N, C-alpha and C positions, 0 to 999 in steps of 0.2 A: 504493499499500500504506500503510495506516495505521501510524502510529508509526515510519515510516522516516525518522527525523531525525537518526540518528547518522552519524559518520564512522568507518570502520574501516580498518586496515591489514592487508593480507594479505601474508604472507611465504611464498614457495615455497622449500622446503628440498631440498638434495641428499641423497644417501644417508648422508653423514656428519653430517647435521644442521645444515648451515651455510646461511644464507639466500643464495639465488642471484638472487632478484628480489623487488621490493617494489611492491605496488599499493595505492594509497589510493583508497578508494571512499566517496563521499558519498551519503547517502540510504540507509542500512541501518537495520534494526531490531536491537536488542541486548537480550536478556532473560536475566537470570541467576537461577537458583533453586537451593536447597539440596536434595541428595538424602541420605537416610539409608539406610545399609546395616546390617542388624542380624545379628550372628552369635550363637552361644550364650554368648560371653564378653563381647561389647562392642558398641558402636554407633559406626559411622564416618560422619562428615559429609563430603560433597564438593559442590563447586559445579559445576553444569552450565550451559553457555551455549548459547542458541539464537540464531543470527544469521540474519536473512533479508536477502538482497540482491536487490532488484527487478531483473529482467533488463535493464530500460532504464537502470538506474544502473551495471551492471557494464560493463567494457571488452568490446568485441566478441569478443576471443580469451580471455575469462576462463573457465577450466576449473578449479574448485577441487579439491583432492585431500586425502584423508585423510593425517594426520601432518604437514601444513603448519600454519602458525600464524597466529593472528589477534590484533590488539591494538585495543582500543577507543580511537578517536581517531587523529590523524594522527601516527604514530610516526616518528621520525627515526633509528631503529637502522640502521646502514650494512649494505650488502650485505656478506656474509661473517660477520656476527654468528652465534654458534652458538645452538642451541635453548635451552641452559641459561641463557645471558646474556639471550636474549629473554624467557624466563619469569621469571627473577630480577630483572632490571633494568627491563624494559618491561612486566611483567604480562601477558605473552602466554599465550594458551591453545592447546592442541593440538587440531586438528580431528579428531574421532573418527568422524564420519558426514557424508556429503554427499548431499543429496537434490536431484535435478534436477527442479524443479516449473516448468519454463519452457513448459509447454503450457497453453493456455486462458487464462482471465481470471486477473489477479494473478500472472503469470509471474514466478518468482523462484527463487533458489538458497537452500535452507535448509542451514545448517551447524550441526552440533552439536559442541561443544568442552568439554574439560575441563581 
């Protein structure tokens, strides 16, 4: 996969928002873009992340889930860190959509996060 030259850290969270596992993955792509939402009184801007992880670069038992978190780079936040600290201290983003594209050529996971 082209541009899969980044390292990401995936944190699986429990129901209380605490990290229960940490997975560092080398060879992912990370693309950030800004999305504008217009209402009748204002414009809101937000950052959306698209991360693609080639199936060959993910651990064999890797199954990402919505509401888990991603950090760009090899993050050393310890297990037990809560979601607010991951976001505030380590610039983590929350996965909002998971796409399983592991069939055919270019097999990968596509994760969308905010």
